[in-house]
FIKOLZA-1660 file (N, C-alpha, C; in steps of 0.1 Angstrom, whole numbers, plus 5000, padded with zeros to 4 digits):
% residues 109
   i   px   py   pz ch aa at
   1 7284 5595 5361  A  M  N
   1 7274 5606 5362  A  M CA
   1 7264 5605 5374  A  M  C
   2 7266 5617 5379  A  P  N
   2 7258 5621 5395  A  P CA
   2 7243 5619 5387  A  P  C
   3 7235 5612 5401  A  D  N
   3 7218 5614 5401  A  D CA
   3 7214 5604 5389  A  D  C
   4 7223 5595 5387  A  I  N
   4 7216 5587 5377  A  I CA
   4 7214 5572 5384  A  I  C
   5 7206 5564 5383  A  E  N
   5 7207 5551 5388  A  E CA
   5 7209 5538 5378  A  E  C
   6 7216 5529 5381  A  L  N
   6 7220 5522 5373  A  L CA
   6 7211 5513 5366  A  L  C
   7 7199 5514 5368  A  S  N
   7 7190 5504 5363  A  S CA
   7 7182 5514 5351  A  S  C
   8 7184 5527 5354  A  S  N
   8 7184 5537 5341  A  S CA
   8 7189 5542 5332  A  S  C
   9 7203 5536 5334  A  C  N
   9 7213 5541 5321  A  C CA
   9 7213 5538 5307  A  C  C
  10 7203 5529 5307  A  Y  N
  10 7202 5528 5291  A  Y CA
  10 7189 5530 5286  A  Y  C
  11 7183 5539 5294  A  K  N
  11 7170 5545 5287  A  K CA
  11 7174 5556 5276  A  K  C
  12 7164 5555 5266  A  A  N
  12 7168 5566 5255  A  A CA
  12 7168 5581 5256  A  A  C
  13 7178 5587 5252  A  G  N
  13 7180 5603 5259  A  G CA
  13 7187 5603 5274  A  G  C
  14 7192 5597 5279  A  I  N
  14 7200 5599 5294  A  I CA
  14 7211 5605 5288  A  I  C
  15 7215 5609 5283  A  M  N
  15 7226 5617 5277  A  M CA
  15 7223 5633 5275  A  M  C
  16 7212 5634 5271  A  N  N
  16 7205 5647 5271  A  N CA
  16 7201 5655 5279  A  N  C
  17 7196 5643 5291  A  N  N
  17 7192 5648 5303  A  N CA
  17 7204 5648 5314  A  N  C
  18 7215 5647 5313  A  H  N
  18 7225 5644 5321  A  H CA
  18 7239 5649 5317  A  H  C
  19 7248 5658 5322  A  K  N
  19 7262 5662 5314  A  K CA
  19 7270 5653 5324  A  K  C
  20 7277 5647 5321  A  G  N
  20 7286 5643 5329  A  G CA
  20 7303 5644 5326  A  G  C
  21 7312 5642 5333  A  Q  N
  21 7326 5644 5331  A  Q CA
  21 7330 5632 5319  A  Q  C
  22 7342 5639 5310  A  K  N
  22 7344 5627 5299  A  K CA
  22 7359 5621 5306  A  K  C
  23 7361 5611 5310  A  L  N
  23 7371 5602 5314  A  L CA
  23 7383 5601 5304  A  L  C
  24 7377 5597 5291  A  I  N
  24 7386 5591 5281  A  I CA
  24 7378 5594 5268  A  I  C
  25 7385 5594 5256  A  T  N
  25 7376 5590 5244  A  T CA
  25 7387 5582 5236  A  T  C
  26 7379 5571 5229  A  I  N
  26 7382 5562 5224  A  I CA
  26 7379 5559 5212  A  I  C
  27 7388 5561 5199  A  D  N
  27 7379 5557 5184  A  D CA
  27 7379 5542 5184  A  D  C
  28 7370 5537 5173  A  S  N
  28 7370 5521 5172  A  S CA
  28 7367 5520 5157  A  S  C
  29 7371 5511 5150  A  D  N
  29 7371 5504 5138  A  D CA
  29 7357 5499 5136  A  D  C
  30 7356 5494 5125  A  S  N
  30 7340 5491 5120  A  S CA
  30 7339 5478 5130  A  S  C
  31 7347 5472 5134  A  R  N
  31 7346 5459 5142  A  R CA
  31 7346 5459 5156  A  R  C
  32 7346 5477 5162  A  G  N
  32 7346 5478 5175  A  G CA
  32 7357 5478 5183  A  G  C
  33 7371 5476 5175  A  M  N
  33 7382 5474 5179  A  M CA
  33 7387 5487 5180  A  M  C
  34 7396 5494 5195  A  A  N
  34 7400 5502 5197  A  A CA
  34 7412 5510 5188  A  A  C
  35 7412 5520 5183  A  I  N
  35 7425 5525 5175  A  I CA
  35 7432 5536 5180  A  I  C
  36 7446 5539 5178  A  Q  N
  36 7450 5552 5182  A  Q CA
  36 7447 5562 5172  A  Q  C
  37 7449 5569 5175  A  P  N
  37 7451 5578 5190  A  P CA
  37 7438 5576 5198  A  P  C
  38 7441 5576 5210  A  W  N
  38 7431 5580 5219  A  W CA
  38 7436 5586 5231  A  W  C
  39 7424 5595 5235  A  T  N
  39 7429 5606 5243  A  T CA
  39 7438 5601 5258  A  T  C
  40 7444 5611 5265  A  D  N
  40 7448 5604 5277  A  D CA
  40 7436 5607 5287  A  D  C
  41 7436 5597 5296  A  I  N
  41 7429 5596 5307  A  I CA
  41 7430 5608 5318  A  I  C
  42 7418 5611 5321  A  D  N
  42 7421 5624 5329  A  D CA
  42 7416 5621 5344  A  D  C
  43 7428 5616 5350  A  F  N
  43 7429 5610 5364  A  F CA
  43 7420 5621 5375  A  F  C
  44 7420 5631 5372  A  H  N
  44 7415 5641 5383  A  H CA
  44 7400 5638 5385  A  H  C
  45 7396 5632 5377  A  I  N
  45 7382 5631 5377  A  I CA
  45 7379 5618 5388  A  I  C
  46 7393 5610 5387  A  L  N
  46 7385 5597 5398  A  L CA
  46 7393 5603 5412  A  L  C
  47 7384 5609 5418  A  D  N
  47 7386 5615 5433  A  D CA
  47 7374 5607 5439  A  D  C
  48 7371 5606 5455  A  D  N
  48 7367 5599 5461  A  D CA
  48 7350 5601 5457  A  D  C
  49 7347 5612 5450  A  G  N
  49 7335 5614 5450  A  G CA
  49 7328 5602 5435  A  G  C
  50 7337 5599 5430  A  V  N
  50 7334 5588 5420  A  V CA
  50 7328 5576 5425  A  V  C
  51 7332 5573 5440  A  I  N
  51 7331 5561 5440  A  I CA
  51 7313 5557 5444  A  I  C
  52 7310 5546 5438  A  D  N
  52 7293 5541 5438  A  D CA
  52 7288 5552 5427  A  D  C
  53 7294 5558 5419  A  K  N
  53 7287 5568 5407  A  K CA
  53 7287 5558 5395  A  K  C
  54 7274 5561 5388  A  V  N
  54 7276 5552 5373  A  V CA
  54 7281 5559 5365  A  V  C
  55 7290 5548 5358  A  V  N
  55 7301 5553 5345  A  V CA
  55 7293 5547 5335  A  V  C
  56 7294 5556 5326  A  I  N
  56 7285 5553 5311  A  I CA
  56 7295 5553 5301  A  I  C
  57 7294 5542 5291  A  V  N
  57 7302 5543 5280  A  V CA
  57 7291 5542 5270  A  V  C
  58 7296 5555 5260  A  V  N
  58 7286 5562 5250  A  V CA
  58 7292 5563 5238  A  V  C
  59 7286 5557 5225  A  E  N
  59 7291 5559 5213  A  E CA
  59 7289 5572 5206  A  E  C
  60 7301 5583 5205  A  A  N
  60 7299 5594 5201  A  A CA
  60 7288 5600 5190  A  A  C
  61 7288 5591 5181  A  G  N
  61 7281 5595 5171  A  G CA
  61 7266 5597 5172  A  G  C
  62 7259 5586 5180  A  T  N
  62 7247 5584 5183  A  T CA
  62 7244 5588 5196  A  T  C
  63 7252 5587 5203  A  S  N
  63 7248 5589 5218  A  S CA
  63 7240 5580 5225  A  S  C
  64 7244 5568 5218  A  N  N
  64 7236 5554 5222  A  N CA
  64 7247 5548 5233  A  N  C
  65 7239 5545 5246  A  V  N
  65 7245 5538 5256  A  V CA
  65 7254 5526 5255  A  V  C
  66 7261 5521 5254  A  I  N
  66 7268 5509 5247  A  I CA
  66 7269 5498 5264  A  I  C
  67 7273 5505 5273  A  D  N
  67 7274 5499 5284  A  D CA
  67 7274 5511 5299  A  D  C
  68 7270 5504 5309  A  C  N
  68 7271 5512 5320  A  C CA
  68 7275 5504 5330  A  C  C
  69 7281 5510 5345  A  G  N
  69 7280 5503 5355  A  G CA
  69 7286 5511 5368  A  G  C
  70 7287 5506 5376  A  K  N
  70 7291 5516 5391  A  K CA
  70 7305 5515 5396  A  K  C
  71 7313 5524 5397  A  L  N
  71 7328 5525 5402  A  L CA
  71 7329 5516 5416  A  L  C
  72 7330 5507 5421  A  Q  N
  72 7332 5503 5435  A  Q CA
  72 7350 5500 5437  A  Q  C
  73 7352 5500 5451  A  I  N
  73 7364 5498 5454  A  I CA
  73 7360 5488 5464  A  I  C
  74 7369 5474 5462  A  H  N
  74 7366 5461 5469  A  H CA
  74 7378 5464 5476  A  H  C
  75 7374 5462 5490  A  G  N
  75 7384 5465 5502  A  G CA
  75 7382 5476 5513  A  G  C
  76 7391 5480 5519  A  N  N
  76 7384 5493 5527  A  N CA
  76 7392 5505 5526  A  N  C
  77 7385 5517 5533  A  V  N
  77 7387 5527 5527  A  V CA
  77 7404 5533 5528  A  V  C
  78 7409 5526 5540  A  S  N
  78 7421 5532 5540  A  S CA
  78 7429 5524 5529  A  S  C
  79 7430 5511 5525  A  D  N
  79 7436 5508 5514  A  D CA
  79 7434 5519 5504  A  D  C
  80 7424 5524 5499  A  W  N
  80 7419 5531 5490  A  W CA
  80 7432 5543 5490  A  W  C
  81 7428 5550 5504  A  Q  N
  81 7437 5564 5509  A  Q CA
  81 7451 5561 5504  A  Q  C
  82 7456 5548 5509  A  R  N
  82 7471 5541 5507  A  R CA
  82 7473 5546 5491  A  R  C
  83 7466 5541 5484  A  A  N
  83 7468 5537 5470  A  A CA
  83 7469 5552 5462  A  A  C
  84 7461 5559 5466  A  I  N
  84 7460 5573 5459  A  I CA
  84 7470 5582 5466  A  I  C
  85 7477 5580 5476  A  N  N
  85 7488 5588 5481  A  N CA
  85 7498 5583 5482  A  N  C
  86 7503 5570 5473  A  G  N
  86 7513 5566 5471  A  G CA
  86 7519 5558 5483  A  G  C
  87 7510 5553 5494  A  G  N
  87 7514 5543 5502  A  G CA
  87 7519 5532 5501  A  G  C
  88 7513 5523 5489  A  L  N
  88 7520 5512 5484  A  L CA
  88 7535 5514 5482  A  L  C
  89 7536 5526 5474  A  D  N
  89 7552 5526 5469  A  D CA
  89 7564 5526 5481  A  D  C
  90 7557 5533 5492  A  T  N
  90 7561 5532 5505  A  T CA
  90 7565 5519 5510  A  T  C
  91 7555 5510 5512  A  I  N
  91 7556 5497 5518  A  I CA
  91 7565 5489 5508  A  I  C
  92 7564 5490 5494  A  R  N
  92 7573 5484 5488  A  R CA
  92 7587 5485 5489  A  R  C
  93 7589 5498 5491  A  V  N
  93 7605 5504 5493  A  V CA
  93 7609 5498 5507  A  V  C
  94 7599 5497 5516  A  T  N
  94 7604 5494 5528  A  T CA
  94 7606 5475 5526  A  T  C
  95 7596 5473 5522  A  V  N
  95 7601 5456 5521  A  V CA
  95 7615 5453 5513  A  V  C
  96 7618 5464 5506  A  L  N
  96 7629 5458 5493  A  L CA
  96 7642 5462 5504  A  L  C
  97 7642 5471 5514  A  H  N
  97 7650 5476 5523  A  H CA
  97 7655 5464 5531  A  H  C
  98 7644 5460 5538  A  V  N
  98 7644 5448 5547  A  V CA
  98 7651 5435 5539  A  V  C
  99 7649 5432 5529  A  I  N
  99 7655 5423 5521  A  I CA
  99 7667 5426 5520  A  I  C
 100 7672 5440 5515  A  A  N
 100 7685 5438 5510  A  A CA
 100 7693 5437 5525  A  A  C
 101 7688 5443 5536  A  L  N
 101 7693 5440 5551  A  L CA
 101 7696 5428 5555  A  L  C
 102 7687 5419 5551  A  L  N
 102 7690 5405 5555  A  L CA
 102 7701 5397 5547  A  L  C
 103 7700 5403 5532  A  V  N
 103 7711 5394 5525  A  V CA
 103 7725 5399 5526  A  V  C
 104 7723 5411 5531  A  T  N
 104 7737 5417 5537  A  T CA
 104 7742 5409 5549  A  T  C
 105 7734 5408 5557  A  V  N
 105 7735 5401 5572  A  V CA
 105 7742 5388 5567  A  V  C
 106 7735 5382 5560  A  L  N
 106 7737 5365 5556  A  L CA
 106 7750 5366 5549  A  L  C
 107 7750 5373 5542  A  I  N
 107 7764 5373 5533  A  I CA
 107 7777 5378 5543  A  I  C
 108 7779 5383 5552  A  F  N
 108 7788 5386 5562  A  F CA
 108 7787 5379 5574  A  F  C
 109 7780 5369 5576  A  V  N
 109 7779 5361 5589  A  V CA
 109 7783 5347 5586  A  V  C
% end
């Protein structure tokens, strides 16, 4: 949620004052265990703008804040960009090709 500090996310009425985007809805049983069906995650929400923003877990019936925290990426920005753009798949495929080439060379030598 934009414009919310982590220290204030548990305050009463926080959801009335700020409207954020819903990432996912998960229903739970009386013990708090998630039950199906739950909604698909809206991954389009997870763009670069969500980094260092507060994420809040809210109980739908009462609008009570259950938990909150910040989304942070450990590592550098280029790793994040590569992961978003599928760069890790390219690296993985390249490594597999090199291994296949080495195995082929070893078999025929």
